[in-house]
N, C-alpha and C positions, 0 to 999 in steps of 0.2 A: 614385578613385585620385589625381586632380589635387589634392585637398584634403589629401593626406598631407604632413606636414612631413618632408622627407627629412633624414637625418643627413648632415652635411658631413664629408668625409674629406680630410685633407691627405696627399698622397703626395710624399715627398721623393725626388727623383731621376727623371730621364726616360730611364733606360737600359732594358734588357730587362725587369727586374723592375718598374720603374715603369709602363711603358706597358701591360703585361699586367694590372697591378693596376688601373689606371685603366679599362681596357676592362671588366673584371669589375665594378668599382664602378658604372659608368654603366649596365650592363644590369640592375642591381638596381632594383626599384620603390621601394626604401626608402632608397637612398643616392644621393648625388651627390659628386663629387670634383674635385680640382684637383691637377695635378702642379706642383711648384716645381722648376725646373731652372736651374742657374746658367749653363750654356753657351747658345750661340745656336741650338742645334738639339737634337733628341732623339738617342738612340743610346748615351748613356753612354760607356763606354770604347771602344765600336765606332765612335764618331764621331771620326775622325782627320784633323786638319789638320797637315801637316808643320810641326814646330816647330824652333826653333834646335838643340835636341838637344845631343848630346855634342860634335860636331865644332866647333861655334862657341863652346863655353864649357867647355874641358877643365880644370875645377877639381876638386879633391878633394871628395868627399862627407864631410861632418862626421859625427860620431857621433850627432848628433840627427836625422839624416835630411835635412839641407839638400840642396837640389837643385843640380846643375850648371847647370840652367836653371830659375830660380825660377818662371818663367811656365808651366812644363810642367803640363798638367792631365790627361794621358792616359797609359795604360800601353802604348798601341799603338806600333808601329814599322813601318818600311818593309818591304814584302813579307811581312807576317805572314799566315799561314794558320792556320786553326783546328786544334786538336789533338783535337777531338771531331768525329765524323762528322755530317754535316748532318741526318740523320733524328733525331738526339738534340739538335738545336738548333732545334726547331720548337714552336710553340704547337699546342694540340690542334685548333684550327679555322682554321689558316693555314699552308699548306705552301709550301716552296720550289718554284720552277720548276726541275725536275730537269735539263732539257736542257743539256748542256755544263757541269754544275755541278762535277763532281769530288767525291770523297768528303769532302775537307777543303777547304772553300772559303776564298777570300781575304777579308780584312777588309771590303773594299768590298761584297762580296755579302751579308754579314751586315748591314751598315749599310743597304743597299737593302731587305733583307727587313724590317727594323724600320720603315723609312719606309713601305713598302707596307702594313704592318699598321696604322700610325697613320692612313693615308689611308683604307683600307678601312672602318675602324670609326669614322671621323670624330672622332678624339681631340683634334685640335689646338685646337678652341675651349676645351678645358679644360686647356690647358698654358700655364703662365707661364714663358717663356724669359728668359734674362738676369736671373735673379732668384735670389739666394742666401738660404738660411735662416740667420738670425742667432741666433735663440733659440726654443726650444720648452720650455714649462713647463706644469705642470698648473694649471688654473684654481683648484682647491682643493688646495693641497699638503698640507693636514692631513687629507684624507679617509683612511679606514681602508684598510689593505692589502687588495687584492682588489677594490676598488671602481673601476669604469672611469673615470668623470669626463670632463670636457672639457679642451681644450688651448688655450693661448694661443700662437699662432705669429707671430713677428715676422720679416719678410722685408725684403730690400734690393734694390731695382731698380737693377741695375748700369748701366743706360743713363741713367735720369733722376736717379739718386742720391737717390731718395726711399725712405723707410721706411714700411712698413705693418704693421698688427697685426690679426689676425683670430682668431676663436674657432672651433674645430673640435670635432666630436664624437669624432673618432678620428684617429690619425696612423699612416700606414704608412711605415716607413723602408726605402727601396729604393736606398740609396746608401751609399758609404763603404767598401765591401769592398776595393776596390783603389785607394785614394787615398793612403794614408800608408805609405811604405816602412818595413819592419820590419828592424832590425838591432841586435844586441847589439854594443857596441864591441869591437873586436879590438885587443889590445895592439900598439902600435907603428904603427897605421894612419896616424897623423899624420906619420910619418917617410917614407912611401913617396914617391918622386920622380915617379912616373907618376900617371895618373888613376885614381881609385877612384870608381866610380859604382854606383848601384843599377839593377836591370833597368828600373825605371820610366823612367829617363832614357837608356836605350839606344835609338837610332833607326835605325842603318844599319850593316851589316857592313863597309862600305867605310871607316868610321872607324878600323878596326883592321887594315887591310891590312898584311900582312907582319909583324905583331906576334905575340909570345907572350902570350896572354891566359889569366889564371887566373880560373875561375868558382868562386865559393864558394857552396855550397848545392846541393840536389838536389830536383828537382821539374819540373813542366811548363816553367817558364821556363828553367831550366838546360838542359833537353833541347832546347828550340827554339833557344836561342842557340848551343848546341853545333853544331846543324845549319847555322845561318846563318853562323857564324864559320868553319866548316870550309872554306868556299869562298873566304875572303879572308885569314884569319889564317895565319901560318906554323905556329902550334902552339896547341893548346888543352889546358889541364889543368883537369879538374873535381875540385875538392876537396870532399869531403862525408863525412858519418858514417853514411850509409845502409848497412846490412849487405850488400846485394846490388849496388845501383847498376845501371849498364848493362853490367857485366862479362859477364853471361850472354847478352847480346844482341849486336847488330851495331852498332858505332859507326864514324864516319868515321875514316880511317886516320891523320889528323894529330891525333887526340884521344886522351887517356888519362885514367884516373881514379886518384885517390890519396886518402889520408885527409884529414880536415878540417884547417883552418888553426888553429894555436894562437897564432901571432905573425906580424905583418907587419914587414918590414924596409924599408930605403930602396930596395932593389933587387928585392924579391920577397917570398916567404912561407916560413914554416917550418911543417911539418905536425906533427900530434900524434906521429908516429913520427920526428920530427927530420929529415925530408927537407928539404933546402934547395932551393927552386925560384926561379930568377931569372925575372923576367917584365917585360913592358912596361906592362901594364894589368891592373886587377883589376875584375871585375864581381860585385857582391853579388846572388846569386840567393836571397835570404833571405825572400821573401814580403812580406806586408803586415800592418800593424798595424790592429787594430779601434779606430777612433776616431770619435766623433761630437761634435765640439766645440760643435755647436749645441744639444745636449741639456743643458738647465739641470740643475744638481746636484739641484734639487728633484724631478726625474723619478725619482730613485732608481736610476739606471743606474750600475753599476760594471763595469769590465773587468779581468779577471785577466791579468796579464802581456801586455797589449795584444793578446790573442788570443781570450778567452772571456768572453761575457756571461752571468752567472748569471740564473736566474729566467725563462728563455724556454721556455715549454711547447711541445713539438713544434717547437722551434727557431724559434718564430713569435710567440707571444703572451706579453707581459710580465705575469707572474702578479700582480705588485704593483699594476699599473694596466692591466688587460686591453684597454683601448681604445688602447694603444700596441703596435704590432705591427712585427715585422721580417721582411722578405721576402728570402730568398736569403743567409742567413748560413752555410748549410751549406757545408762545405769539401770540394771535389772531388766533383762530381756532374754529371749532365746538367742544367745550371743553368736552361735555358729551361723544361724540364719541371718540375723541382722548384719553381722560383719561381712558376710558374702555379698549382701545387697549393697552395703556401703562401698565395698571394694569395686563392684561392678559399676556403681554410679560414678565414682571418682574416675575410673578407667574410661567410661563412656565420655566423660568430659574431656579427659586428656587426649582421647582419639579424635575429638571434634564432632562426635555424634550428638552429644547433649550440649545445648547452649544454656548458659546461665543468664539469669536476669542481670541488669547492670549492677555495678558495685553499690550504687545509691539505693536501688530497689531491694537488694539483698539486706543491706544494713537496716533499712526502714522496717522490713519484715522481722528481722531479728530483734530490733529494739522494741517493737510492739509486743513481741512474745515475752521479752524480758520484763517489760512494764507490767504485763499481766501476772507474771510470777511474783513480782514485787507486791502487786496489789493483793494477791492471795496470801502474802506473808510466807512464801515458801523459802526455806533455807537453801543456800547454794548447793548443798548436798543433793537436792532433788531437781536441780535445774537441768540435768542431763537425763532425767527420768521422764518417761511419757506414760501418763496414766497414774493410777492410785498406787498404793504401797508396793505392790509387786510389779508395777510397770505394765499393766494389762493392755495399754494402748500402743505399746512399742511395735508389736508385730503388725497390726493394721496400718500403722504409719509407714513402715518400711515396705509392706506389700503394695501400698499405694505408690510409693516412690518407684518400685520396680515396674509397676504398670506404666508410669509416666515415661520411663526410659525404654519402653518396648519389651520388657521382660515378663510381662504378665503371665504368659503361657507357662513359664518355668515355675511360677508360684501360684498356680490356679487352685491348689489345695490350701491356700491361705486361710480361708474361714475355718476349715477343719483344724489346722494347726493352732490357730488362735484360740478356739474353744478348748482344745486339749490343754493348752497352756493355762487358761483360766481355771479349768476344773482340777488339774493335777497339781500345778504349782501352788494354787490356793490352799491345797490340803496341808502344805507345810505349816501354815499358821493354825488351821482349824483342828488338825489331827496329827500333831507333831510326833507322837510316840508310834504311830502306825502308818504314816503316809508312804513310807518306802516299801510297804507291803502291797501297795496298789499294783495292778498289772495292766499292761497294754498289749494288744494283739492286733496285728494288721489282718483284716479279713479280706480286703481287696484294695485296689488302688484308691478307691473313694470311700472306704468304710473301715473304721477302727472300732475295736471293742475295748472298753475300759472296765476293769473290775476294781471297785473301791472296797478296800479292806474293811471288815467289821471293826467296831470299836465299842467302848462301853455305852450301852443303851442304844446302839445303832447297828442294824444288820448290814451285811455286805450288799453292794448294789452293782448291777450291771448297767453300763451306759453305752449305747451304740451311737456313734457319730457317722452320719452318711452325707457326703457332699453330692448334691443333686446336679443334673445337667445345667440348670439355670444358675448355678453357683450359690444357691441357698443351702442351708444346713438343716438336716433333720436329726433331732435328738430323741432317742427313746430310752426309758429307764425302767428297771424292775428290781425289786428286792430279791435277794438270794437267801434261802433258808439255811443251807448247809455249807456255804463257802468257808473254808478255813485257810489260814495263812501261816507261814513260818515266821515266827516273831524274831526278826533280826533288824537292827538299825542300819 
């Protein structure tokens, strides 16, 4: 075994996707790998050091996504808590310490979890910190489509200001998903007298104390900022085009919803229904663009509308050059779980254990799926999403993929986790003001108890999920008369 020449894998990014990819690479007898991470520690977006943020630099955000704080590198903000319950944010062989956790843990707990994972599996010797990737290009750009090939990776050490170039057998892209704000310019935004920022540059609700804030967009960021700002802002108006929104749920009393914005004026916004709304600040909750500036054009990567990368088989393997893989491009899912499965799928291919269909077969399958999305009129924003608004089909899809590559035993609790995702994450929309008061408790390996917090006109509810020996799921429910919760967002 010692005489085997191991394939070298370059892993771009030291966040949750990167460190689980490295762990899985290093346990392979056929591979070795290195993470390239530009920050001074691992953790990706969960690594948060308080930056200047909005308060110190209240400048308007330009249409090209310029930052109020150009040095900002994280999407995190003060007092952030997850919007996914912790059992859905675990790797298969590393669990949270549940004591005193709470269902939706704060940012620091997630960061500590990632640190403990890296320490337990001795990953740091294979991590290059303070190093940015400058350029990635195929060693042989003229190789035929479908041929893996090697990769030339140029990096920049940010401390020593030196540049290095290495050749790798494969590249795993585990970064860039939440780096570049996405925004289509809105008419008149340059005239607004107050601050306009993207959610990436939001840092603290106190920056908006006593103000009327308009949030443009609908999704997890909009939901979380609605909760945070409701405690300091005088009023919040959420403008979006989603057909349901939070209306059927419970939202804070000083918040309301209306149609999306068609024009910005010097004093506020005008909606599609010509409602005029005066406001003090505007926050763009418009998501993130898919950009990989370090991928040389000879890689053959294109991005449609800054949202969708064609030619990714199972959202992972680049069909034109299969030794280039992407981990965690799936939009809205239990990302720790799906990223680990994607990493293991890519590694299984690189090891030679998993055989891919032919290039032509993979392309035909992808083109058929894209044609179906076009037929449904789905925007590119949703082309990397599996299932309805909250991506409810993503977990079943990746659990099936794990089964196909022989990892089914590791994810045998898939039906239980899928139902937990549907029940708890779905509460974000239906019961926005109280969903983080829900509780989860592990009763046994195959049984979890969920306590759904009471809300206006609805009692608390206990739901017990039990995975049976035949892999079916039993769900029991009962109302609770005296269940109380600590009201915190």
